[in-house]
N, C-alpha and C positions, 0 to 999 in steps of 0.2 A: 745489603747487610742492615742498613739503617731501617728499612721497612720491616725487615724480619724482627729486629729488636723491638720496635713499636708494637708489632703484632704479638710478640711473646709477652710483653709487659701488659698489654690490654687483656690477653687471654687469661694470664695468671691473676690479675685483679678481679676478673669476673669469677673465677674459681674460688678465690678466698673470700670475696664479698658474699658469695652465695653460701659458704659455710658459716660465715659470721651471722648472716641473716637466719640461716637454718638453726643455729644454736639458740636464737631467741623465739623461734616459732614452736608451738606445741603441736607435734604430729601424732602424739600418743592417743588422741581420741580416734585416730584412724587405724588403730591396730588391727591387723588381719586376724583371722581365727587361727589358733595353734593347730599344727598338724603333726607335731612330732611326739607328743605325749610325755616328754621328759619334764621332770620336776613340777608336775601338776598335782601330785598327791602329797600333802603336807605330812601325812602319817607313814609314808613309805619312801624313805630316802634311798635313792639308788646307791648300789655298792660302789665304793671308791669316793663317794661324796660325803661332805659334812655340811651340816646346816647351822646357820648362824642367825639368830633372831635379831633383826635390826630394829624393828618396832614391835612391841608385844602383840601377840595373836589375840584377837577377841572373837568369841562366838556368840552369835545372837540366838538364843533358844527358840525364839518365835519362828525362825526359819531354818534353824539347825545347821547354819552355815558359818564359815569363817567370814566375818564382815569387815575386819580391818587387820592391819599388821603388814609387816614387810619381812621377808626372809631371804637371806643370801645363801646360794649354794656353792661350795667351794670344791674344786677338783684340782689336784696337784698343786695345792697352795695358790691357786688363782680363782678369782670369782668367775664362775661359769654361767650362773643365772641369778637374777633377783626377781622374786615374785612379790607383787603388790596386791594385797587383798582388798583394797578400797578404803573408803572413809566412813564405814558403819552401815551403809545401805545394804538391806537384804536382797541383793540382786543375783547371787550365785556366781557372779563373774569376777575373775582375777586377771591381772596383767603380768606377763612374763617378759623380762628384758634379757636378751642373750646376745653374745657376739658383738661385733662392731658393725654399725651401720654407717650411713652417710655422715661424713665429717667426724668420725670417731664417736658418734652416738650409738647407743645400743639399739639393736633391732627389737621391735616390740610385737608381741602377739598376745591375744586374749583367749581365755578358756573358761569353760563353765565348770564349776566344781561339782564333784559327786558329794552332796550334802548328806547322804546316807552313811558316809564314813566318819563324819565329825563326831569326836568323842566328847 
């Protein structure tokens, strides 16, 4: 029983320390490509969702894309997704954070905007 307790404590400490370490590491530069298509069109909010602008949206006319800003999508009074349009670079890419990932962090994926829709 004593060995079991020591093994349990050692295992739990590894799990919790990996989550603590994970919280300080930035994995978002390794976002996979999005494949679900949800919440990727700023101008077409899905039925049943509301859009809340967290950081004002900025469009750069030189590339006709949203280049910065952050939008939260709320479904059933809960945050369902957050889309981050970047830091001002005309690169057409945005990152979407949805659901719960490892250690309670949001799962991340990136998608290329359709800049022909930008108004």
